[in-house]
C-alpha positions in Angstrom: -20.2 -10.2 41.6 -16.9 -9.7 43.6 -16.5 -13.6 44.0 -17.6 -14.6 40.4 -14.4 -12.0 39.3 -11.9 -14.0 42.3 -12.6 -17.1 40.0 -11.9 -16.1 36.7 -8.5 -14.4 38.0 -7.3 -18.0 40.1 -8.8 -19.9 37.1 -6.9 -17.8 34.7 -3.9 -17.6 36.8 -4.4 -21.7 37.3 -4.2 -21.8 33.5 -1.6 -19.8 32.8 1.1 -21.6 35.5 0.0 -24.8 33.7 1.3 -23.7 30.3 4.6 -24.6 30.9 3.1 -28.4 31.0 2.0 -28.0 27.6 4.4 -26.2 26.1 4.2 -27.7 22.8 0.6 -27.2 22.2 1.2 -23.8 22.8 4.1 -23.0 20.8 1.9 -24.8 17.8 -0.8 -22.8 18.4 1.6 -19.3 18.3 3.3 -20.2 15.3 0.1 -21.3 13.7 -1.3 -17.8 14.4 1.9 -16.0 13.8 2.1 -17.6 10.2 -1.3 -16.6 9.6 -0.8 -12.8 10.4 2.5 -12.7 9.0 1.0 -13.8 5.8 -2.3 -11.4 5.9 0.2 -8.4 6.7 2.4 -9.2 4.0 0.0 -9.2 1.4 -1.7 -5.9 2.7 1.4 -4.1 2.6 1.3 -4.2 -1.2 -1.5 -2.2 -1.3 -0.3 -0.2 1.1 3.1 0.6 -0.6 1.7 1.0 -3.8 -0.5 3.9 -2.3 1.6 5.6 -0.5 4.0 5.8 -3.4 1.4 6.9 -5.6 -0.2 9.5 -3.3 3.0 10.8 -2.4 3.2 12.1 -6.0 -0.1 14.3 -5.3 -0.1 18.1 -3.9 -2.9 20.4 -2.8 -1.9 23.0 -4.3 -1.6 21.3 -7.8 -4.0 20.3 -10.1 -4.0 18.3 -13.0 -6.0 19.2 -16.3 -7.1 16.4 -19.0 -9.6 16.0 -21.8 -12.8 15.3 -20.7 -14.0 12.2 -20.1 -10.8 10.6 -19.6 -9.9 8.8 -16.7 -5.6 9.0 -16.8 -3.1 10.5 -18.7 -3.2 7.6 -21.8 -6.7 8.5 -22.9 -6.2 12.7 -23.0 -5.4 15.0 -25.4 -4.2 18.4 -24.7 -2.8 20.7 -27.3 -0.8 23.7 -26.9 -2.9 26.7 -27.5 -5.4 25.1 -24.8 -2.5 25.1 -22.0 -1.6 29.0 -23.3 -5.2 29.6 -22.1 -5.1 27.9 -19.1 -1.7 30.0 -17.8 -4.1 33.0 -18.0 -6.9 31.4 -15.6 -7.2 32.8 -12.1 -5.4 31.2 -9.0 -2.3 30.1 -11.4 0.8 30.6 -9.7 3.7 32.6 -10.6 7.5 31.7 -10.8 10.1 34.2 -12.6 7.4 36.3 -13.9 5.7 33.6 -16.2 2.6 31.1 -15.2 3.6 27.8 -13.7 1.6 25.7 -15.9 3.1 22.4 -17.6 2.0 20.9 -20.6 3.3 16.9 -20.4 3.7 14.0 -22.8 3.2 10.9 -21.9 4.5 7.8 -23.8 5.3 4.1 -22.8 8.8 2.4 -23.1 10.0 -0.8 -22.7 12.7 -1.8 -20.7 14.1 -4.5 -19.3 13.1 -5.2 -15.4 16.5 -6.0 -13.3 15.1 -9.1 -11.3 13.8 -10.9 -14.6 15.0 -9.3 -17.6 11.6 -9.2 -19.3 10.3 -6.1 -20.7 7.9 -4.2 -18.8 6.4 -0.4 -19.6 7.9 1.9 -18.4 6.9 5.9 -18.1 8.5 8.3 -20.2 7.8 12.2 -19.8 8.2 15.2 -21.8 7.9 18.3 -20.1 8.6 21.8 -20.4 10.6 25.0 -18.8 8.4 25.1 -16.3 7.6 22.0 -14.9 10.3 22.1 -12.6 8.6 25.3 -11.0 5.7 23.3 -10.5 7.2 19.8 -9.3 9.4 21.8 -7.2 10.0 18.4 -5.4 12.0 16.8 -8.2 15.7 17.6 -7.8 18.7 16.8 -9.6 20.7 14.3 -7.0 23.2 12.3 -9.6 24.6 13.8 -12.9 22.8 16.8 -14.7 20.1 18.1 -16.0 18.9 17.3 -19.9 19.9 20.4 -22.6 16.6 21.5 -24.0 16.3 20.5 -27.6 19.0 17.2 -26.8 18.4 13.6 -27.0 19.0 13.5 -23.4 16.4 12.2 -20.0 17.0 11.8 -16.6 15.8 9.1 -15.2 13.8 8.7 -11.1 16.2 6.5 -8.3 13.2 4.0 -8.3 13.2 3.4 -12.1 17.0 3.4 -11.9 16.8 0.7 -8.9 13.8 -1.3 -10.8 15.2 -1.4 -14.9 18.7 -2.1 -16.6 20.6 0.6 -19.1 19.1 3.7 -16.5 22.7 4.4 -15.0 24.0 7.8 -15.6 26.5 7.6 -18.6 24.3 5.3 -20.8 22.9 5.1 -24.3 19.0 4.1 -24.1 17.9 3.0 -27.8 14.0 4.0 -28.0 12.6 4.0 -30.8 14.7 5.3 -33.9 16.6 7.5 -31.6 19.5 6.9 -29.1 19.2 9.1 -25.5 21.9 9.9 -23.3 21.1 9.2 -19.5 22.7 13.0 -18.2 21.5 12.6 -14.4 19.2 10.7 -11.7 16.2 12.7 -9.9 14.5 12.3 -6.7 10.9 13.7 -6.1 9.2 11.2 -3.6 6.5 9.2 -5.3 5.8 7.9 -8.6 7.3 10.2 -10.9 10.8 8.3 -9.2 9.5 5.5 -11.6 9.8 7.9 -15.0 11.6 9.2 -17.2 12.1 12.7 -18.2 12.9 14.5 -21.4 12.1 17.8 -23.6 9.0 17.7 -24.5 10.4 19.1 -27.5 12.2 16.7 -28.4 9.7 13.9 -27.4 6.8 14.9 -29.7 8.7 14.4 -33.3 10.3 11.3 -32.2 6.8 9.4 -31.4 4.9 11.8 -33.6 2.8 13.4 -31.9 2.8 17.0 -32.9 2.1 19.7 -30.8 -0.1 17.6 -28.5 0.2 16.3 -24.9 -1.3 14.5 -22.7 -2.1 16.1 -19.3 -1.6 19.6 -17.9 0.1 20.2 -14.6 -0.8 24.1 -12.9 0.6 24.9 -9.8 -1.9 26.8 -8.0 -1.4 30.2 -5.7 -2.9 28.4 -2.7 -4.9 25.2 -1.6 -7.7 27.6 -2.1 -7.4 28.9 -5.5 -8.5 25.2 -6.7 -12.1 26.3 -7.0 -11.7 29.5 -8.9 -9.2 27.9 -11.4 -11.3 24.7 -12.3 -14.9 26.7 -12.9 -12.7 29.4 -15.0 -11.8 26.4 -17.4 -14.7 24.3 -17.4 -16.3 27.8 -18.2 -14.8 28.7 -20.9 -16.1 27.5 -24.4 -12.9 26.8 -25.8 -11.5 24.3 -23.7 -13.1 20.5 -22.9 -11.5 19.5 -19.9 -11.7 18.1 -17.0 -9.6 19.8 -14.1 -8.8 17.6 -10.6 -6.9 18.3 -7.3 -3.7 16.3 -8.1 -4.1 14.4 -4.8 -7.7 13.3 -5.9 -6.4 12.5 -9.4 -3.8 10.0 -8.0 -5.7 8.6 -5.1 -7.9 7.4 -7.8 -5.3 5.7 -9.4 -4.7 3.3 -6.6 -8.3 2.5 -6.5 -8.1 -0.5 -8.9 -4.9 -2.0 -7.7 -5.5 -1.4 -4.0 -8.6 -3.1 -4.2 -7.8 -6.1 -5.9 -5.4 -6.3 -3.0 -7.5 -5.9 -0.2 -9.7 -8.4 -1.7 -6.9 -11.0 -2.6 -5.8 -10.5 1.1 -8.9 -10.9 2.5 -9.9 -14.0 0.8 -6.5 -15.5 2.4 -6.8 -14.1 5.2 -10.6 -15.8 5.8 -9.1 -19.2 4.0 -6.0 -19.4 6.3 -8.4 -17.9 9.0 -10.1 -21.0 8.9 -7.3 -23.0 9.5 -5.8 -21.2 12.6 -9.4 -21.6 14.1 -9.5 -25.4 13.6 -5.8 -25.8 14.5 -6.8 -23.3 17.8 -9.8 -25.6 18.6 -7.5 -28.7 18.3 -5.2 -27.0 20.6 -7.5 -25.4 23.2 -9.2 -29.0 23.5 -6.6 -30.8 23.7 -5.5 -28.6 26.4 -8.7 -28.9 28.4 -8.8 -32.5 27.7 -5.6 -32.9 29.5 -6.6 -31.1 32.1 -10.0 -32.0 32.9 -9.7 -33.8 36.4 -8.2 -30.0 37.2 -11.2 -28.3 36.2 -13.3 -31.0 37.6 -11.6 -30.5 40.7 -11.6 -26.5 40.8 -15.7 -26.9 40.3 -15.7 -29.6 42.6 -14.4 -26.5 45.3 -17.1 -24.5 44.0 -16.0 -22.9 41.2 -18.7 -21.8 38.6 -19.1 -23.0 34.6 -19.1 -19.4 33.6 -15.6 -18.1 35.0 -14.1 -21.5 34.0 -15.4 -20.6 30.2 -13.9 -17.0 30.4 -10.9 -18.2 31.8 -10.3 -21.2 28.8 -11.1 -18.1 26.7 -8.7 -16.0 28.0 -5.9 -18.3 27.5 -6.8 -19.0 24.0 -6.6 -15.4 23.4 -3.5 -14.8 25.1 -2.2 -17.7 22.9 -3.6 -16.0 19.6 -2.2 -12.5 20.3 0.8 -13.3 21.2 1.0 -15.4 18.1 -0.4 -12.7 16.0 2.6 -9.9 17.6 5.2 -12.6 16.7 4.1 -12.8 13.4 3.1 -9.0 12.7 6.8 -8.6 14.0 8.3 -10.8 11.5 5.8 -9.2 8.6 7.3 -5.6 9.5 10.8 -6.5 9.3 10.7 -9.2 6.5 8.0 -6.5 4.5 8.2 -3.5 5.5 10.3 -0.7 2.9 11.3 -3.9 0.3 11.1 -2.4 -3.3 9.2 -4.2 -5.8 7.6 -2.4 -9.1 3.7 -3.3 -10.4 1.6 -2.2 -12.8 -0.6 0.9 -12.6 -3.3 -0.4 -14.5 -4.4 4.0 -14.5 -1.6 4.0 -16.9 -0.1 0.8 -18.0 3.0 1.4 -17.0 5.3 -0.1 -13.9 5.7 2.0 -10.9 8.3 1.6 -8.3 7.0 1.2 -4.9 8.1 -0.1 -1.3 5.9 -2.7 0.7 4.4 -0.2 3.6 3.6 -2.2 7.0 1.7 0.6 8.5 0.7 0.8 12.3 -3.1 0.8 11.2 -2.1 -2.7 9.5 -0.4 -3.9 12.5 -3.1 -3.0 14.7 -6.0 -4.5 12.8 -3.5 -7.7 12.5 -3.5 -7.8 16.1 -7.3 -7.6 16.4 -7.6 -10.2 13.9 -5.4 -12.6 15.6 -7.6 -11.7 18.7 -10.6 -12.9 17.2 -9.6 -15.9 15.8 -8.4 -16.6 19.5 -11.8 -15.8 20.9 -13.2 -18.0 18.3 -11.0 -21.1 18.4 -11.6 -21.2 22.4 -14.9 -21.0 22.6 -16.3 -24.4 22.0 -13.3 -25.7 23.9 -14.5 -23.2 26.9 -17.8 -24.4 26.6 -16.9 -28.0 26.7 -15.0 -27.8 29.9 -17.7 -26.1 31.4 -20.2 -28.4 30.5 -18.5 -32.0 31.2 -20.5 -33.3 34.2 -18.0 -33.5 37.2 -18.0 -37.0 38.3 -17.3 -37.8 34.4 -14.3 -36.1 34.4 -13.0 -37.1 37.6 -13.3 -40.9 36.8 -11.5 -40.4 33.4 
């Protein structure tokens, strides 16, 4: 066994020393693998970034209440009287002596995108005074808050970067009304892609009467959720669905994330096949160019299995180095790159940043290693099976 390992070590060292003489082929294989990995990581970082942005919006100490059977805010209607019933439910946090229950109106407006100038659906949210206690992560970072009862709006920083006309001091023409942009806010997550205003002003502007789309509730603690949910679902006056906010926003990401992952895997498989064929060609050429050296080593007593393993280790090294270069390139090219895409659950745009996560980088390296092993397998077998006498005569 010791001799077997010593042969593998000697053959692997020999292969590595001769790589300099084959640098053109080695560089070609590494660059091919780097390109495959960079494209795969770039595609998958879209889904990672979108999921991260949307899920950051949710909080374990918040619940969202929708009409029963609704999958999102656009399909839900909750009346003001129903939200008042929720204020009396157990487990609701208090702020300033009042229940932190925020009925919210959700409408879609059209604004041109910064990059293309084409119109896109942008979410506009009408809120009531408790909203800023429920969404305590929302902070005004420029200008001031909108005035209650006035046609004024505040805009999320992400929305400002992605859509035109949202600078503080501008005036928006939405429907039959003009709205003054008086402030900008941060808050993390999908809320930064929204425009906020007074719900009492937004309701008549969009003929919504006294209705809302959802009710956001801040709970006394994360453990208060079950009692709060059971109270609402058991109340005969209400026909609602209650979810943790984290659960709700995780569901919002499934459609796009599934599409992106599926697309990424298809691209990865197709390009991976190309990388395998490229690796096969490179390794076959490498083996053919060293057939005499390998035959000489086998004539000196080196066995076939160590030859197979040494060639596969060489292929693995080339693939992993190429994969690492591709992953690094993807990280610097895509991580933090800002874009906007459609949230199919709300039919509105969500601004987000691509996220090249550590998990994604590890997956990319494992993928590159797998391609390298497959690409080196058949050339390695060929090197081990080639008759010694035939190889020496070539």
